N, C-alpha and C positions, 0 to 999 in steps of 0.2 A: 753726860758732860761732868767732868770732875771739877773740884774746887781749884785745882791747879790750872785747868783750861780757862777758867773765868778770870785769871790774873792777866791774861793777854789784853792788850789795848783794844778798845772798841773799834777804833779806826782800822786796825788790822783785820778784824772780822769783816768789816764793810768792803775792804779791798779784796779779800778772799772770795766773798760772795760775787763780786763783780767779775772776778776771774772765771768762776764756774758759769756765770750767766753768758759769757762769751761763746760758750760751746753751742748754745741754742741757734744763733744765726749761722754758725759754722755748719751745723747739720742741715739747716734749710737751704743754704747756698750750695752745699754739696749735692743735695737732692735735685735742685734746679740746675745743676751743672755750671754754676759760677764758681769754678774751682779756685781761682785766685782769691776771691772774697772769702771763701771757706778757709783757705790757708791763713789769711791774715787774722781772722778771728780765732782760729785754732791755735796758731803760734802765740798770739797775744795772751790768750787765756792761760796757756801752759806756762808762759813766762811769768805772768802775774802770780800764779799759784806757786811756782818754784821760788820766787823771791819771798812770798809770804811764808813758805815753809822754812826758809833760811832764817828769817827774822824770828819766827816762832821758836825755832831751836835755840837761837841766841838768847831769847828771853825766858826760856824754860827754867823753872826752879827759882826765879827771882821773886821776891816778895814785893807786891805793889799795893799801896793803899789808894783806893779809888773813891772819889767823892762823886756825887750826882752832878755837880757843876763841871767836873772833869769830862763826864760824858757829853755835857752840853758843848764843851770845846771840841770834842771828837766829832760831834754832829756838825759843827761849823766847818771843821776840816773836811768832813764828808761832802759838803756842798761846794767847797772851794777847790780842794786839792784832788779829790776823787774824780771829778769830771775830766781832769787832765789824763788820768789813767784810762778812763772809759773812752776818751777820744782817740787813743792810739790806734785800735783796729779800725775805727770809723775813718780816721784820716788816711790810713794806708789803703783801705778798701775803696774809698771814693776817688782818691788820686788827683782830683781837679780842684781841691779846695785847700785853703791855708789851715794851719793848725789852730789859729785863733777862731776860725769859723767852726772847726770841729769841736773846739772847747765850748764855744757858744751853744752849739747844738746839744752837747751833753749837759751843760748847766740848765738849759731850757727843758730838757727831758727829765733830769733828776729832780728838779724843782716842780715838776708837773705843770710847767708853763705851756709847752707845746708849740712855741714859736720856732719856725724853721727857716734856714737860709737856703734850702734846696730850691733852685729856680724852676726845674722841670721835674716834679715828683713822679710823673708817669714813666720817665726814663730811668728811674732808680730801681734796682732789683728789690724784691720783697724782703730779702735778708737785711738790707739796710733799714727799711721801714720797721721791720721786726725788732731790730736792735734799739731803735729810738723808742718804740712802744714798750719794750721790755724794761729799759732803763726808767721810763716814766712809771711803769707799774711797780717796780722796786722802790722808786722814790715815794710812791703813795703808801706802800707797806711800811717804809721807814718812818713816815710821819705818824701812821697809826700806832706803831710800837713806841716811838719816841714820846708820844702824848702821854702814855701811861708811865713810862720809865723815866722820863726826864722832865717834861713840861709840868705834869701834875705835881710832883714833889717840890719843884721850884716855883710853883704858882706863876707859870708863864704860858704863853700860847692861848690865852683866853681863860685859863683856869684862875687867873688873878682876879676875875670879876667876882668869884664866889669863894675863893680860898681864904683860910684863916691867917696865913702869914703874908709877909711882904714879898712882892715880885722879885724873883732872882735869889731868894733865900729859902732854904729848906723849911717847909711848914712843919708844925708840930701837931700832935694829937691825931695823926692819921693812922695810928695803930702799927701793927707789925709790918705792914707793907712799906711804911716810911722808914722803919728802922733796919730793913733788910739791906744787904749789900747791893750797891747800884747795879752791878752786873747780874746778880741773881734776879733782881727786879726786872731787868731787861729780858732775861731768858724766860721768866715766868710770863711776862706780857707777850712775848713772841709765841710761846706755846699756846696761849689762849687765842690770840688774834690771827695767827697764820692760817689755821684751818678754816676760819671764817672767811678770810680774804680770798684764799684759793677756792673755797667752795662757791662763794658768790660769783667769782670770775668764771669758774667752770660752768656754773648753772646758766649764766647769761650767755656765754659763748655757745652752749648747747642749744639754747632757745633760738638764737640767731641762725644757727645752722639748720635747725628744723624749719625755720621760716624761709629758707632758701638762700641764705648768705653763703658766700664762699668761705671755706673753713678758716683760711688764714685771715681773711677780713673779719670774720666773726670773732676770732681770738683777739685781734688787734682792737676791734671796737669794744669788746668786753674789758680788756685791760685799760683802755682809754676811759671807759665809763667809771670803773671802780677807783682809778687813780685820779680822775678828773683832769687828765693831761690833755685830752682831745687829740692824741696822736693816733692817726689811723693810716691806712694805706693811701695810695695816690688818689683814690676815688672818694673816700670819706663816707660818712653816714648818709648824707643827702643823696648820694648816687648809689647807695647800697642796693643789693638785690632783695633784701628783706622787706623793703617798702615801709608803709605806715605801720604794719605789724611790728617790724623791728624797732621803729621809733617808740612805739607804745611800751615795749619791753624795756628799752633803754631808759625811758622816762621813769618807770617804776624803780629801776635800780639807782637812778640818780638821787632818789629820795634818801639814800644812805649818806649822802654828803650834806644833808640839811641838819643832821643832829647825830652826835655820837651815841645818843641813847638808843638808836635803832640797832646797834650791834654791840654795845658795850655798856657796862654798868658804872664805869669809873667817870662819872660826870660831875665831880665836885661835890659841894655841900648841899646842893639843891636837890631835895627829894620830891618825887612826884608819884601820885597814885598809879598812873598809867601813862602810856606813851603820848596820849593826846594832851596831857597836862604839861608836856615839855614846851617851854616858851619858844625855843628855836624852831621846832616843827610848826607850831601855830603861826608864828610870824612868817616863816617861809611859805606856808600854804596861803596866807593872806596876800603876800606879794605875788605869788604865782597866779592867784585868781584876779587880783585887782589890775595888774599891769596888762595882761592880755585882754581883759575886758575893756580897759581904756583904749587900747589899740583897735580892738574889734569895733567898738562903738564909733571911734573916729573914722574908721573905714566905712562903717555902715551908714554914717551920716552923709558921707560923700556919695555913696552908692544910691542913697535915698534921693538925693538931689538930682542925680543923673538918671533916675528911673530904672536902675539895673539891679534892684534889690531882690528880684525874683530868682536869681541864680543861687539856690539853696546849697547846692553841692560846693560851689566855690566859697560860699560863706563858711561852710563847715570846715573845709580845708584851711581857710584863712585862720579860723579860730584855733584849730589844732596846731598850725604852724607857729602861731604866737605863743601858745601854751608850752609847747616843747622847747622852743628857742629861749623863752624867758627862764624856765627852770634850768636849762643848760648853762646860760650865762650867769645865773644867780649862783650856781655851784662852781663857777669858774671853769667849766669844762669847755665851752665854746662850740658845741655842736650846733649846726644850723639845719633846721628841718627842711626837707624837700618842699614843703608847702609854705615856707617862709616868704617866698616871692609871690605866692598866689594872692596874698592880701594886697600887695602892691598892684598886681595886674588887675585884680577885681575892682579896686577903688581908684586906681590911678594915682595913688599917693605913695611916697617913699617914707619908710620908717627911720627916723633919725638915729644915728649911732650913739647919741648922748644917752638914750635909754639903756642901751646895752652896756655902756661904760658905767652907768649908775648902778646897774644890777651887779656887775663885777666888783664894784667898790664895796657894796654891802657884803657880798660873799656868802659862804655857806656856814656850816656849823663849826663850833669850837672843837679842836682836836680831830677834825676830819681831814681829808685830803684837799678840801676846798681852800681857796685863798680869800683875800679881801679883809675888810674890817671885822667881819664875823657877825652873825645874827644875834648872838648873846650880848655882845657889846651894844648893838643897836637897841636891843630890848631894854638893857640897863639904862641907856640914855632916855628912852621913851618913859620908863617908870620915873626917872628923876624929873623929867619935864612935867609929867602928870602930877607928881607931888607938889612941884612948885606952883602949878596952876591952882591946885586945891588950896594952897596957902594964900594965894592972891585973893581967892573968892572968900575963904574963911580963914583969916589970919590966926585965929586961936584954935584951929583944928588940931586934934591929937590923933595921929595915925596909929592904928592897931598894930600889935606885934604878934598876931597869931601865926602868920606865915614867916618863919624865920628866914628861909632862903630868899623870899621876896624882899624882906626888909634889908638883908645884907646887900642884895643887888641894888636896891634903891639908894642906899646911903654910901657905903664905902666903894662898892663895885662901880657905881656910876662915876665916881671921881676918877678911878683908875681907867675906866673906859674912855672918859673924856681926855685924859692925859695921852692915852694911846692914839686916840683920834687926832689930836693935835700933832703928835709925833709923826703919824702917818701923813698928815697934810703937809708938814714941813719936808718930809722925805719926798713927797710927790712934787712939791715946788722945786726942791733942789735938783732932782733928776730931770725935770722938765727944762729948767734953765740951763743945765749942763748940756743936754742934747741940743737945745736951741743955739747955744754958744758954739757947738761943733758943726753947725750948718743946717740943721733940720728946721723946717717951718714950725711955727708955734703949734699948729693943729697936729702935725705929725709927731712933734715932741711930746705933746700931751697924751696922745693915743699910745705912743710907745711907753711912756712912763707908767700910765695906768695899766697897760697890758703886762708890764714886767712886775710891778709891785703887787698886783692882784693875781699873778700867775695865770693870766688868761691870754695866751698867745694868739688865738684866733681873732682877738679884737683888732689886730693890725690889718686884717683883711676885710673886716665888715664895718668897723666903726667910722673910719674916715670916708671922705667923698670918693677917693680912689684907693685901692689896696696899696699898702706900703710894701715896697720890695725890700725885704731885709737883706737880700743878697747884695744890693747896691750900697749898703751902708759900709762906711770904712771901719777899720779895726778899732778906732777909739770909740765909735758908737757902740760897737758890739761889746766891748769891755765894760762900758758904763751900764749897758743893759744887763750884763752878767751880774754886776754889783747890785743892781736893782732887783733882779730875780732872787738872789740869795737873801737880800734884805726883806723882800716880800714873803719869802718862805719861812725864814726864821723869826721874822718880826722884830721891830725896833727894840722892844723891851728885852728880848733875849740878847741882842747885840750889846745893849747897855750892861746887862749882867756879865757878859764876857769881858767887859772893860774893868770889872771890879778888881782892885789890887789883891784881894784875898785869893783869887783864882791863880795868880802867878807867884805866890809866895814860895812854892816848892822849887 
């Protein structure tokens, strides 16, 4: 790639990649003899690439000065305008939906939310499901690369907890990586992370096939796991042919969404001797152990009173169902274990959806594909609270400075984390009130708002007393949810940075 190529806008590259991706469902549909669907994706992909080529020729030879914050604007356009382009073949292939519904579907997929308006998934061809899953997978890759190329230099997306600079402004003192051209930084991050992302997806898909999963379902489940989109075929993970073995493999790969330190070294200013010292991983493991243990003991107590505690096999299945589902919703993937209902059948108790919503609100690791508030911010608030309690007990205490990264998280990082938490709560309240004003019940509005802001679409099917039928929502509901999903994916601080007058001076 030459320096002249790098002068093209980032958004144009995103559109071109989407055009190339349209050929994948076209091939699958052609093999399965859905020729109309194959033509829609093939023609759309060809049209998109043709238009991109014309724009690239028109911009060839022009000198452009690109700032990192300009790429942040391109990323915003990618989550708002690009779904309209992605929705064209989807709208034409489905035939029975409105363009607003197609746009909602693509925003949900690209932001790795995974909420769907498809009323009868089993009646939809595999090529349609593959397109949704592929868009979600590309959205996850986009967030991986954007974390290094955009969010880290601007101290956004969770990096503000440990960064030296102000959120939304280019940090200093980060060496040659910071001084590099923004597009070169983007290409360098893509060259490093793309092989890892593809390799992990391929490895997981191959393992699922070996365990007996259908090849297309294995690919879909692998893409949904790595992107934490939760987008699978009509049957999903709980009805997959791989069984518990497949869930165990997916469980291991979901750990990559707990911390970026599991696959990348660009984790801010906090240095750690090994992976176990990563605060996000330790907090994530703690949650994954405590919450299923609480659910298991709650069920065990009921079974003890009923005299049915001798069923060891059901108890083991209930424990595994809780462990897998808790990690899945903590990483905002939303997979439900096939054994999740065993705990309810074994004890006769239902598990409240409030726990799953709380897990999604906490979210996964910073700069991963997971949504939510993020574990690092929760850890920063925990350290701040711990320090305040120490001062209450010992008012004259002097806290040591030996761990620089921990000190920064405790002092400045905790303040920024608290600001973000307040902005997140205000956004949640605003989206909930808007949905309620449009006619949704308060419970449904709250579940929809949390599902969209945390990019955890499956919450709409498991958190409420009855599953929420997204297909029945009107166009206004869907557009509000689109805004919430973009806001949850980019986060409020990034949106505020986009409103800076310096960005629009050109």
